[in-house]
LUMLOFI-185342 format. One record per residue: x, y, z of N, C-alpha, C in turn; residue in three letters. Coordinates in pm, whole numbers, plus 50000, padded with zeros to 5 digits. Layout:
<nodes>
XYZXYZXYZALA;...
</nodes>
This chain:
<nodes>
470645166091344470255174691231469875187991287UNK;469565197691191469295211391231468115212491324UNK;467075203891299465895204891379466015200291523UNK;467155193991554467345188491688467305199291793UNK;467815211291763467825222191860466405225791900UNK;465475224991808464095228891836463335217991904UNK;463915205791910463295194991988463615196392134UNK;464585204892169464985206992305464135218192365UNK;464405220592496463795231692569464595243792534UNK;464085252192442464815263692392464495276092474UNK;465525283292516465325295692592464895306692499UNK;464125316192545463745327492462464965335692423UNK;464915342492309466055350592268466415361192370UNK;465395366692435465665377092533466565372492647UNK;466585359292676467425353892781468905355292742UNK;469195353992610470545355392565470955370192555UNK;470045378392514470335392692494470345400592623UNK;469825394892729469835401892858471255404392906UNK;471455415192978472775417693040472995406693146UNK;474265402893175474475392693278473785396693410UNK;473125387093469472355389693592473275392793707UNK;474475387493708475495390393810476795393093738UNK;477555403093787478835405893726479725413493828UNK;480965414593795481955422293873481935418994022UNK;482155406194049482125401094186483515402994250UNK;483565409994363484855413494426484795410294574UNK;485745402794622485855400194764486745410894827UNK;486455414594951487205425295014488625420695057UNK;489495429795091490895426095126490945415995240UNK;490075417295338490105408095453489445394895420UNK;488655394295312487915382095281486585381195358UNK;486215391595433485025391195511483795396995443UNK;483995403695330482865409895265482935407595114UNK;481765408495050481655406094908480805417094843UNK;481275422494735480535432594659480335427694516UNK;479175429994459478915426094322477785434394265UNK;477635433394135476575440894063475525430994014UNK;474275434094042473145426593988472455434893884UNK;471885428493785471225435493675469825429593655UNK;468855438193648467475434193610467055443693500UNK;466875438493380466565447293265467725456693241UNK;467495469593248468545479693233469115484293365UNK;468455480493474468805485693605469895477593671UNK;470955484593712472065478393782472025482593929UNK;472455473794018472545476794158473785470894217UNK;474425478494308475575473494384475045466794508UNK;475465454494536475075446894652476325443194733UNK;476225444694867477355441794954476885432495065UNK;477575420795080477225411095183478375409195281UNK;477985406295408478935401895507479055386895493UNK;480225381695465480415367395439480315358995564UNK;480365365095680480315357395802478885351395822UNK;477875358995776476495354095794475655356495667UNK;476325361595560475685364595428474605375095440UNK;474675383195547473695394195561473995405495465UNK;472955412895428473125424595343473555436395428UNK;474725441995397475245452995480475325465895403UNK;474935465795277474995478095197474585475695053UNK;474395486594984474035485594845473385498394796UNK;473375499994665472825512294608472365509394466UNK;471245515094424470815513994287471685522794198UNK;472225516894094473055524694003472235529393881UNK;471035523493865470205527393753470705521693621UNK;470525529093514470865524293379472285528393339UNK;473115532993432474485536693394475275524293358UNK;476275526193274477115514993226478265512693327UNK;478045503593421479065500993520480165491793457UNK;481405496293456482505489093393483385482093494UNK;483425486693621484325480693715483905484793853UNK;484185476493954484035480394093485275475394169UNK;485515480794287486665476094364486575481194507UNK;487245473894593487265477594733488335487794763UNK;488015497394851488975506594910488945504295059UNK;489805495095106489685491095245488475481995263UNK;487895482195381486745473795412485415481195410UNK;485445494495412484215502395428483785510095305UNK;484595509495199484245517295079484415508694953UNK;483545510894856483585504294725483485514994617UNK;484415514994523484305524394412483465517894299UNK;482825526594223482025522194107482505530493989UNK;483045523593889483545530393769482555528093655UNK;482045539193598481005538393497481305548093383UNK;480675545393267480865554093153479525557993091UNK;479595568793016478415573592944478915581092817UNK;478075580792713478435587992591478075602792612UNK;479095611492613478895625792647479815634092560UNK;479645647292574480535657092511481285664492619UNK;482625664192615483445670992711483915684492659UNK;482975693292635483305705992567484235714492649UNK;484145713192782484945722192866486445719692854UNK;486855707692810488265704892789488575700892646UNK;487675704592557487915702492415487695688392365UNK;486915680092438486655666592390485405666192305UNK;485495658892192484325656592112483445645992177UNK;482335642792112481445632692166482245619892185UNK;482255614792307483105603192337482515596192462UNK;483115585092498482705577692617483505582992735UNK;482815590492822483445596692940483115588493063UNK;484035589193161483955580093278483815587893408UNK;483045581793500482875586793635483405576193732UNK;483865580393848484165571293961483385576294082UNK;482545567794134481775571094255482245562294370UNK;482075567194492482505559594610481275557294699UNK;481045544294727479965540494817480545538094955UNK;480005545095057480485543895195479555534595272UNK;479985523495318479105513695383478525519095515UNK;479325524595606478745528995735477625539195717UNK;477765548595624476775559195610475775556595495UNK;476155546795409475335543495289475195555495196UNK;476255563295191476245575195103477155572994983UNK;476855580094872477605579094750478215592994720UNK;479465593494688480105606194650480745604294510UNK;480785614894434481355614594301482795619594304UNK;483725611294259485135615294260485375627394176UNK;486155636594229486615649394165485455659594159UNK;484295656594213483205666394224483585677294322UNK;483315689594288483605701094374485125702494398UNK;485925697694303487345699394312487755711494223UNK;488205722694281488435734594201489445732094087UNK;489095737293966490015736693855490195723193794UNK;489305713593824489445699993772488155695693705UNK;488275690293586487135684693510486685672093585UNK;485415671693621484905660993709484665648093636UNK;485675643493561485625630493495486965623393520UNK;486985610193515488215603093536488675596793401UNK;489965594293391490515588493272491205575293306UNK;490525564493280491055551493316490465546993449UNK;490495533993471489925528193593490675532793713UNK;490035535093829490725539193951491715528794000UNK;492645532694083493545523394147493455525494297UNK;493815515394374493755515894519495135512794576UNK;495615521194664496895519194730496765522894876UNK;497735519094954497785522695097498765534095117UNK;498255545995155499065557695173499035561795318UNK;500155562995381500255566295524499405557095610UNK;499355544195570498655534295647497135533695623UNK;496655542295532495195542395506494915538395360UNK;493875530595338493485527195200493065539795126UNK;493555541595007493295554094932492865551094790UNK;491945558794739491495557794599492215568294520UNK;492795564494410493575573694325493005572994183UNK;492785584994125492245585393987493105594593905UNK;493035592893774493705602193682492645612293639UNK;492965624993659492045635893622492725646393540UNK;491905655893492492415666693411492395679593492UNK;493605683693534493675695793613494195707693533UNK;494545718293597494985730393530496265728393449UNK;497135719393498498425717193431498405704193351UNK;497255699693309497145687293231496735675493320UNK;496955663593266496585651493337497455649293459UNK;496845644993566497575642393690496845632093774UNK;497475627993881496885618593976496275626094092UNK;495115621394138494425627694250494025616894350UNK;494255619794479493685611294585492315616694618UNK;491395607394642489985611394657489565609894806UNK;488935620494859488355619794991487165610294982UNK;487195598895055486215588695039484855592495089UNK;484725602895166483415607295214482825618495128UNK;483675626995070483135638294993483375637394842UNK;484345629494802484675628494660485655639194612UNK;485965648494696486895659394654488285653394632UNK;488925657694526490265652994492491355662094536UNK;492475656194574493655663994607494775659394518UNK;495355668294438496405664194345497705661694422UNK;498445651594373499765649594431500585661894404UNK;501105667994508501795680894492503315679494492UNK;503815667894525505275665694518505735668094376UNK;506695677294354507195679794217507595667794142UNK;508085657294216508465645094144507295638194083UNK;506085641194124504925634394073504225641993963UNK;504795653193923504215660693811504505653193680UNK;503785656493578503965650093448502975639093425UNK;503305629893342502355618993308502045610793428UNK;500805605093436500465596093549501475584993567UNK;501715580993689502785571793720502275558093761UNK;503175548293757502925535293816503315536093961UNK;502355533394053502585534894193502815521494261UNK;503705521194361503895509194435502775507194535UNK;502855496894620501735493894711501455504994813UNK;502465513694835502305524894928502015538194859UNK;501745537394728501375549394658502545557894610UNK;503785552394619504945560094574505165557794426UNK;505375568694348505635566694203506955559894178UNK;506925549794093508125541994063508485543593914UNK;507505543493824507805544293684506675551693613UNK;506985556593495505985562993412506395561993269UNK;505445564693176505765564293036505445577792974UNK;506215581192869505915592992789505825588792643UNK;504975595192568504835591892426504415604492351UNK;505175607692247504895619892171504325616892032UNK;503905604792010503375600891879504425594091797UNK;505685594891835506785588491761507685579791852UNK;508005585391968508955578892060508255575492192UNK;508445563092235507875558092362508995556092459UNK;508865561992580509935560992682509345555592812UNK;510135547592880509835543293016510825550493108UNK;510305557893205511185565193296511045559493440UNK;512135559193511512125554793651512565566393738UNK;512035567093860512415577693949513715573594023UNK;514715581894008516025579294071516495591994141UNK;516685591394272517245602594349516405615294329UNK;515085613494323514215625394313513995630294172UNK;514575623294070514415627693933513945616193845UNK;513275619493736512845609293640513935607393536UNK;514375594793521515435591793427514915581493326UNK;515175583893198514755574693093515595561693099UNK;514895550493112515585537493125515435528992995UNK;514445532492915514245525092792513395533392696UNK;513785532792571512985540192471512975532292340UNK;511925535192260511835528492129511025537192038UNK;511305535991904510465542391804509095535291801UNK;508055542491805506725536291808505745544591723UNK;506055545091593505185552891508503845545791483UNK;503835532291503502585524791487502335516191610UNK;503265506991638503045497491745503535503491879UNK;502585508291958502935514392087502975503592196UNK;504095502392266504105492192377503065495992484UNK;502805486492570501935489092682502685486392812UNK;502255493192919502855491393051501895482593132UNK;502335470293167501465460493228501665458693377UNK;502035469093447502205468193591503575463593631UNK;503765460493758505065456393810505465442393763UNK;506725439893762507255426193740507255419293873UNK;508175409793887508255401594008508835409594127UNK;509425421094100509915429994207509465444094174UNK;509545452894275509195466894251510265473894169UNK;511375467094141512405472594056512275468693912UNK;511155462893875510935459393735509485461793699UNK;509245464193570507895465493521507725456193400UNK;506495454093361506185445593249505745454193130UNK;506365451793015505965458292892505295447992801UNK;504355452492723503695443692625503875449292488UNK;503965440392388504115444292250505315437292184UNK;505765442692071506965437292007508135445292063UNK;508665440892170509735447992246511095444392190UNK;511805454792141513135452892084513165442091979UNK;512125441591893512095432191785511685418191820UNK;511355416191947510935402591991509515399291944UNK;509145386591962507785381991936506805390092022UNK;505635392891964504555399792038504305392292171UNK;504325400192282504085393492411504395402792527UNK;504595396692645504915404292768506365401892803UNK;507035412592849508475411792882508735420193005UNK;509785416193081510185423793199511205433893163UNK;511115445793220512085456893207512675459793341UNK;513985458193353514715461393479514845476493486UNK;514295482593586514305497193597515685502693639UNK;516575493993683517945498493721518865498293600UNK;518725488293514519675486293402519075489093266UNK;517745488793257517115490093125517095477393046UNK;517515466293109517555453193037516145446993023UNK;515965441092905514675434092876514885418892890UNK;513925412392952514045397592965512685391292951UNK;512685378392921511425370992906510795368493042UNK;509475366693046508815362793168508875347593180UNK;508905342293300509115327993319507825319593311UNK;507125320793198505925312893176506055304093053UNK;505395292793058505325284392938504085288892855UNK;504265288892723503195293592638503165308692624UNK;502105314092570501975328492549501055334592655UNK;501615343292742500755350092840499745358892769UNK;498475357992802497445366792748496955376992847UNK;497145374492974496795384393079497665380993199UNK;497935391293280498805389793394498055390293526UNK;498585383893629498005383693759499015389693860UNK;498545399993932499375406494030498805403494170UNK;499745403794266499375400694404498385411194450UNK;497285407094517496255416894554496765427894651UNK;497835425294725498325435194818499605441994768UNK;500625433794731501925439594693501925445394552UNK;500975440994467500865445194326501975439594240UNK;502755430094292503825424294214503315412794129UNK;503955409894021503545399093930503715385693996UNK;502625377993996502705364794057502135353593964UNK;501595357493846501025347093759500545352693629UNK;500025343593545499515347793415498525337093362UNK;497655341693279496835332793200497555330993068UNK;497805318593028498575316092907497825306992811UNK;498285307692683497725299292578498895291692515UNK;498755278392506499765270392444499575268792294UNK;500515261692232500405259592088499135251392051UNK;498605244292145497395236792120496125244892149UNK;496315258292173495285267792199494585265192335UNK;495235257392419494685254692550495065265492651UNK;494045270492723494275281292820494605275092957UNK;495675280293015496075275693150496385287993236UNK;496365285593367496735295793462498025291393535UNK;499055299693530500365296193589500685306593695UNK;501245301593806501605310293916503065308493959UNK;503725319893983505095320094027505175319894178UNK;504145324894245504105325394387503615311894442UNK;504355305094528503995291594575502665291294642UNK;502335301594724501035301694793499905302694693UNK;500065311794594499035313294494498905300394408UNK;500015294094380499955281794302499185270794377UNK;499475269394507498735259194584497255262594590UNK;496905275194605495515279094609494795276094478UNK;495485278994367494845276694238494695261794207UNK;495655253694249495565239494227494315233994301UNK;494105239194421492925234894496491615238794426UNK;491605250594367490465255094291490205246194172UNK;491245243394095491105235093977490595220894011UNK;491065215694125490615202594169489125202994200UNK;488665213794260487275215094300486355215794177UNK;486855221794068486005223593951486565216293829UNK;487065204293855487625196293745486565193893640UNK;486985195693511486085193893401485375206993353UNK;485555217893432485015230793394486145240593358UNK;485815250393276486725261593259486595270793376UNK;487705273893438487675282293560488595294193539UNK;488115305893574488955318093563488875325693697UNK;489985331893730490095339593855489465353093835UNK;488645357393929488065370693921488535380094035UNK;488675374794155489215382994263489575374094379UNK;490425379294471490745371994591491175381394702UNK;491075376194825491445384094942492935385994948UNK;493415394995035494865397395043495645385095080UNK;495035376095160495775363895200495525352395098UNK;494775355094996494475345394887493835332794939UNK;493005334195043492255322495096490795322895059UNK;490305335195029488935336394979489065340394831UNK;488505331994745488715333994598487375333694524UNK;487185343694438486025344094352486445338894214UNK;485765328694165486065322994033484815323193947UNK;485015322493817483905321793719484065308993645UNK;483035300693650483105287393585482225287393459UNK;482625279693361481885276993238482125262793200UNK;481215257093126481375243093081480085237393031UNK;480045224393019478855217392971477695220693062UNK;476675227093008475485230293083475645242293174UNK;476795249293166477075260693252477315273093168UNK;476385282193167476525294593088477325305193159UNK;477845301893275478665311493351478165313293494UNK;478985309193592478555309593731479695315493814UNK;479365325393900480345330593994480305322094119UNK;481455317894170481535309294285482565315194384UNK;482235314494510483115319394614483775306894681UNK;485065305994671485805294494727486485299094856UNK;486215291594964486835293895095487825282795118UNK;489115285295103490095274695118490235269695263UNK;489965278395357490075274595493488955264995535UNK;487745267895488486585259595522486405248295418UNK;487175248995307487055238895200485665238395146UNK;485115250295115483755251095061483765259794932UNK;482765257694854482485266294737481025269294731UNK;480675281894724479245286094722478975294294601UNK;477805292194541477435299994424477025313994467UNK;477635323794406477245337894426476125341794335UNK;476205337694209475155340794113475515335793975UNK;474495334293892474685329893755474595341793663UNK;475425341393555475375352493458474105352193375UNK;473705339893331472505337993250471655327193308UNK;470875330293414470165319893488469145312493407UNK;468635318393297467605311593216468195301993116UNK;469535302393099470195293893001470985283393080UNK;470345271993103470965261893183470915248393115UNK;471685238993167471605225093123471675223392975UNK;470645216692921470615213292781470465225392687UNK;470215237092745470055249292663471405255092618UNK;472515249892671473825254492631474345245592522UNK;474615251192405475155243792293476595239892312UNK;476965228092261478365223392273479275232192191UNK;480455235092247481485242992178482675234192150UNK;483075233792022484235225391985485355234091935UNK;486575230491967487735236991909487985230891772UNK;488215239291671488435234591534489665241191477UNK;490195235691371491335240991302491295236491157UNK;491565245891066491525242090926492615250090849UNK;492895245990728493885252890649493225262690553UNK;493765274790547493325284490448493865280090310UNK;493415287190207493835283690069495355283490054UNK;495995292490126497475293490109498215284690207UNK;497505276290284498135266890375498235271690516UNK;497845284090547497955289090681496925282590772UNK;497335278990893496405272690986495505283291050UNK;494205281191050493215290391110492485282891220UNK;492765286491346492035280091456490695287091480UNK;489825280891549488535287091580487675278291665UNK;486445281791677485475274891760484165273091686UNK;483585261291705482285258091641481265255491752UNK;480245263891757479145261391852478005254491784UNK;477545243091843476515235291785475185238391843UNK;474065235791771472755237891835472635228791954UNK;471945233192061471745224692176471105211392137UNK;471665200692190471135187492166471735180392046UNK;472565187491968473195181491852474565175791890UNK;474725162991880475985156291914476735151491789UNK;475995148491683476565143191559476135152291443UNK;476765164191428476315173591330476515169191188UNK;475475170691107475525167390964474595176590891UNK;475145183490789474295191790699473615203290766UNK;474225208890869473605220190942473685233290864UNK;472735242290882472945256090830473985262690919UNK;474715271990860475855277990929475765293190932UNK;476215298691046476495312991059477965314691084UNK;478675321790999480065325291022480045337991104UNK;480755338291214480675348891318482065353891352UNK;482675362291263484035367291291484035377791401UNK;485125377891479485225387391593485605401391544UNK;485515410991636485905424391610487415426291625UNK;487875438691618489285441691632489865449791516UNK;490475442591422490625428191409491705422091498UNK;492595430291556493675425291639493135421391775UNK;492295411291771491675405491891491595391091865UNK;490835383491944490645369291914489475363991994UNK;488935352691953487905345692030488595334892112UNK;487965331492224488465320792311487315310692329UNK;487715298492369486755288592406485905293492525UNK;484595292892514483755297292626482375301092577UNK;481495303092670480135306992643480105320992582UNK;479505322292466479335335192398477845337292376UNK;477295347492443475835348892441475285350292300UNK;475985356992213475515359492075475595346491996UNK;476735339592000476865326891929475875316591980UNK;475675316092111474735306592167473295309892125UNK;472965322592116471625326492072471325321491934UNK;472285323191841472085318491704472045303291696UNK;472915296891778472875282191778471615276691832UNK;470995283991927469755279191987468625278691885UNK;468785286091775467755285991671468055276091561UNK;469085267491579469295256391486470495258091397UNK;471335268891420472495271091334473765266591403UNK;474675260591324476045259391370476685273091356UNK;477545276691447478175289991449479685288591451UNK;480365293291344481815292791337482435306091373UNK;483335305791471484115317691512485565315691480UNK;486015319791360487405317491319488365328291370UNK;489505324291416490575333691449491445335791324UNK;490905343191230491485345391101492835352491116UNK;493665352291009494955359491014494685374091047UNK;495565380291123495335393791173494795393691314UNK;494355381791362493935380591502495145381191592UNK;494945386691712496015387891807496005375791901UNK;497075374391983497115363792081497495350292025UNK;497915349691899498265336791838499685337591777UNK;500455346991821501805348591774501935360091674UNK;503135365391664503395376691578503125372991431UNK;503515361291388503365357491246501875357191207UNK;501035352191300499615351791268499015365691260UNK;499435374291352498985388391352499425395291221UNK;500715394591195501255402291083500805396990946UNK;500385384490946499855378790820498605386290772UNK;497995393690865496795401190827497065414890775UNK;498315419890784498605433590740498375434490591UNK;497565444390551497245446590411496245436790355UNK;495635428590442494735418090393493235420190428UNK;492905432390466491465435490478490785432690348UNK;489695425490353488945422790232489605413190139UNK;490765408290175491495398690090491625385490164UNK;492825381690209492975368790273492265368190410UNK;492165379590479491425379590605489955375790576UNK;489475379390458488075376190423487955361690377UNK;488845357290293488735343690242489085333190352UNK;489775337490457489965328390570488575323890623UNK;487595332590618486255329290663485575319090570UNK;485615321690440484955312590347485745299790333UNK;487075299790359487805287490362487295278390477UNK;486865284790587486275277090695484935270790655UNK;484185278190574482905272790521483205260390436UNK;484185261690350484505250290258485005238090338UNK;485805240490442486275229390525485125222590597UNK;484235230290659483125224090731482225216390632UNK;482065221790512481245214590412481965201290372UNK;483265201590355484005189190319483905178590427UNK;483725182990552483565173790663482135168890678UNK;481205174490597479825170590604479045176590719UNK;479705185990792479095191890908478015201990874UNK;478245209590769477305220290729476885218590583UNK;475785224890549475315225690410475835238390348UNK;476755237690253477365249790197476375258890124UNK;475175253790095474165262190031473345269990136UNK;473635268090263472845274790368473775281390465UNK;474405292190422475435298990504475155314190504UNK;475195320390621475155334890635476335339590718UNK;476595352290720477715357890797477175369090885UNK;477575369391012477125379191109478355384091183UNK;478445397291208479575402091286479395416591331UNK;480215420791422480195434491476481555440691475UNK;481585454091455482835461491444483655456891325UNK;484895451791345485585445891230484745434191175UNK;484145426491266483295415591215482145420991133UNK;481665432991166480635439191085481145442690944UNK;482415447490939483015449490807483065436390731UNK;483505425690796483645412890730482285407790682UNK;481215410790759479875406990716479455414790593UNK;479745427590590479455436090473480245431190353UNK;481525426990378482395423390269482065409590213UNK;481375401390289481045388090240480345388290107UNK;479115394390100478415394689971479055403689865UNK;479845413789908480375423589811481755420389759UNK;482585413389840483965410689801484265395689783UNK;483455387089840483725372489834482425365689791UNK;482005367789667480645363289626480535347989617UNK;479285343789620479005329589603479065321189727UNK;479205327389844479385319789969478165321090058UNK;477585333490069476595336290172475255338890115UNK;474225334590189472835337490153472385350690210UNK;473005355590314472655368290377473795372690465UNK;473815385390508474795390790597474145400490695UNK;474615400290819474125409690922475375416490978UNK;475425429590967476555437591011476145446891122UNK;476785445991237476505454891351477705464091367UNK;477465477191358478495487091378479705484691286UNK;479405481291162480485477891068481065489690993UNK;482245487990936482915497890855482655494690706UNK;482135504290633481795501590492482665509590396UNK;483215520790439484005529790354485345531690427UNK;486375524390384487655524690453488325538290448UNK;488315544790331488935557890320488315567890419UNK;486995567990422486295577490506486515574090655UNK;486605561190688486845557390826488225562190874UNK;489265560390792490605564790833490655580090842UNK;489955587090752489895601690758489205606090887UNK;488145599090926487455602291052488435600791168UNK;489205589791169490155587691276491185598891278UNK;491625603491161492585614691156491985627591211UNK;490715629891180490055641991228489865641091379UNK;489575629291432489395627791576490695630591650UNK;491835626191596493125627591661493795640691629UNK;493295647891529493875660691495495185659791419UNK;495565647791371496825645991296496585636691180UNK;497085640591062496955632190944497865620090950UNK;498915620191031499835608991041499885603691184UNK;498775604291256498765599691393499025584691397UNK;499455579191511499685564591525498425556591486UNK;497275561791518496055554391484495845553691331UNK;496115564391261496025564691116497065555391054UNK;498275555791108499335546791058498945532091078UNK;498355529191193497945515591225496915510591123UNK;495895518691099494815514091011495325513290865UNK;496155522590825496695522090689497475509390668UNK;498265504990767499025492790756498115480690748UNK;497135480090835496215468390835495405467990706UNK;494925479590663494045480190547494785479490413UNK;496095482190419496915481290297496975494190218UNK;496915505690292496955518890227498365525090239UNK;498735532690142500035539390144499975552790216UNK;498815558990218498675572290274497215574990306UNK;496965585990374495595590390407494915593790273UNK;493715588590251492945591190133493345582290015UNK;494055571690041494475562789933493285556389865UNK;493085558889736491875553889668491925538889642UNK;493085532589666493155518289653492245511389755UNK;491915518689865491055513089967489635510589914UNK;489245517489805487915515389749487745500889703UNK;488835494789660488735480889612488235471289721UNK;488515474689848488095465889959487055472590048UNK;486415482889998485355489690075483985484390026UNK;483215478290113481905473190073481015483690007UNK;481085496190055480235506589994480615508989849UNK;481935509289822482365511589685482055499789593UNK;481905487989654481655475689577480225470889591UNK;479325479889633477945476089661477255469489540UNK;477625473489422476985467889304477285453189282UNK;478275447889353478635433989341477875424989441UNK;477155431289531476465423589638475565412689578UNK;475765400389628474965389289574474075382989680UNK;473915390189794473015385489901472505397689980UNK;471335396490040470795407990115471625410590239UNK;471755423390275472575427890391471715435690487UNK;471775431990613471135439790717472245446990796UNK;472035460090821472955467890901472255472691024UNK;472865471091141472345476491267473465484791327UNK;473155496591379474225505691424473685514991531UNK;474465516291640474085525291750474345539791716UNK;473405548591749473555562891723474655568991808UNK;474955562891923475935568292017477285561691999UNK;477505554891886478785548091865479885558591846UNK;480905557891933482015567191923483315560391871UNK;483145547791830484305540291773484155539191620UNK;483005535091574482695534891430481435543491412UNK;481525554891347480355563891344479205557491264UNK;477995561491303476765556091243476765557891090UNK;477425568491043477375571290898477965559790816UNK;478805551590881479395540390803478335530690756UNK;477325528190837476205519390791475315526990693UNK;475075539790716474235547290626474845548390485UNK;476185549690479476855550290351476635537890268UNK;476715526290333476485513890258475025512490219UNK;474135516690309472705515990275472415524290153UNK;472965536190147472735544890030473315538589903UNK;474535532489915475155526489799474345514589751UNK;473855506289841473015494689803471695499289741UNK;471145509889792469905515189737470115519989591UNK;471215526889570471515531389431471765520089337UNK;472325509089391472625497289309471455487789293UNK;470325490889359469155482189349469335469189420UNK;470135468789526470385456489601469545455889727UNK;469135444189772468295443289893469085445790020UNK;468505453590109469175456690237468145460990341UNK;468525461290463467765467490571468745475090663UNK;468325487190707469125495190799468285497290923UNK;468865493291036468185494791167469045503691255UNK;468465515491293469135524791380468835520891524UNK;469875520191606469755516891750469905529591830UNK;468825536091872468895548691942469635547092078UNK;470415556892112471055557992245471925545492275UNK;472485539392169473335527592191474745530592147UNK;475725524692220477125526792193477685515592106UNK;479015514892095479645505292010479585491192066UNK;479395490092201479555477192265478225470992300UNK;477105476592252475785471292285475625469492436UNK;475755480692505475745480692651474355479992713UNK;473335482092634471935482592689471235469292656UNK;470565463892755469875450792737468765451892628UNK;467995462592631466915463592531467455463692390UNK;468605470192369469195470492238469785456892197UNK;470435450192290470955436592261469805427292222UNK;468715428192296467595419292268466965422792135UNK;466835435392107466275439891981467205435491865UNK;468505437391882469475433391779469355418291752UNK;469285410391858469175396091839467905391991764UNK;466785398291804465515395191738465575398391591UNK;466145409791557466225414091418467195404691342UNK;468315401291404469305392591342468675378991308UNK;468015372691408467415359691387466275360391284UNK;465495370891290464445372391190465025372791049UNK;466095379891031466735381390900467355367890856UNK;468025361190954468595348090921467505338290882UNK;466435337790956465395328090930464635331290798UNK;464595344090766463955348390640464775343490518UNK;466075345090528466915342690410467665329190413UNK;467705323290533468415310590548467735302290657UNK;466525297290629465775289890733466585278490784UNK;466525276290920467345265790977466855251490950UNK;465635250290892465115237090866464065237990756UNK;
</nodes>
């Protein structure tokens, strides 16, 4: 029953809202060194160990910066990729999330900022850095903004000064580089036409093009040879997915994987495609490898962690030292270093060390039919200690995107709510990605319509199974999930006792207009994308008011809490304020919580913990778990 969770040893909410204590674990190319980020409160630090004796050989305090990625540049340097909400006025950028790349030098223990003191270059990077071997030396390469537009720069690892590739063949859009740093392919996109170009005899030649007014393909690195690349998207009318493009002939072909690839794995040295993470029709995640050596290594890893979910995080160039991340019953996430030569596995660190054993709620894969018969897969997290759920209070927790999806695994937010006695449903409603083109496209034009009732159909199914009490249901979500939370009481009445929306969209017309203003075009690909998903014919279409929670605030039949970061550059803070004002005018109950200095992704521990405390307080006030 619901009270069972509280009979267990319950972790404090702050343990769930804390940033992962260990993250971004990377083994060096030789397999002799390990770099990772530790987090205490808001403070991050880079730590570097010698794996021969586990001694500390380097490290630096990163402070409260938002570290997004780290990587090795040879054996003596580690790059740190971080972002901050800033204004790039010098190059005409509005308030946005701007990125830095820093280089830590182990022998001198010095840090240099990439592109700093580089004449004529804005000292910010665009996209995560890449590492290649140029003239026999490991090199860090970043995309920067120079006098002639975006270009690639090699970084002096001691000073951070950048040197632009000066070969005329390398001018133009940033290129896909082979393992030796030679440009092989690049893409161009003018807002309408997407082209893949290959370098042939010193010139760039277009090998494939497509109209892409809305759905822009992606370039996913090299294929199985340096003469092919991987494209993602609906390529030449095919099912949404990954496909190989032959750079010599322009021919498109399927990748040799069973199921739907959701992410690709490239060789740590050659950068060629050697595997993929895939999802089958049964929603089961598997790792498949084309390279025999990698396949043998991964089979050994799976044998060592049988019964757990295991994902690959990094490995040495010879693929004998492997960092994996495990999750499962009683495991909220653990980084492990596997040494295939010594046949050992050692714990590097836990993501959530205070959430162990019985504190981890069981996660079940579920599937139900929507009102029109469409299958909706999802996940149900149970309160810790509950094995036979009956009559539980429920939180519906839709993901963001909406062209995204949830996967089986530990979710700090879902687990936090489950720890307080709630069952938590995470439905992959129509419009979710990664479940096939038909599932994605079924969401077009269904914002606030079938995408919304897919959620309440899940409530009705769980109630019919006796798992939850349909009179004790709330909805919580962020980003698109925040919209869905706002839309619950305003567009789908009679289902929810309360709603909590984090960084949600409340006024669809104004949101699309804001996107148009950001891009400087009324018919930009972003505007076209949102109009198709939302069901609008044009910019400013007043039909969007029918599915805008702010315009329908007078219909709200449950209290709504809105939480929103002031530094949100994806969904502006005004979207929550607009709904608050509309609810106030309509005389409906609401709360508005402003999160100072917070972005769209809840990157600060203090904000995550505050958000969780406010969410649980609101849930317990309007939908007590017992």
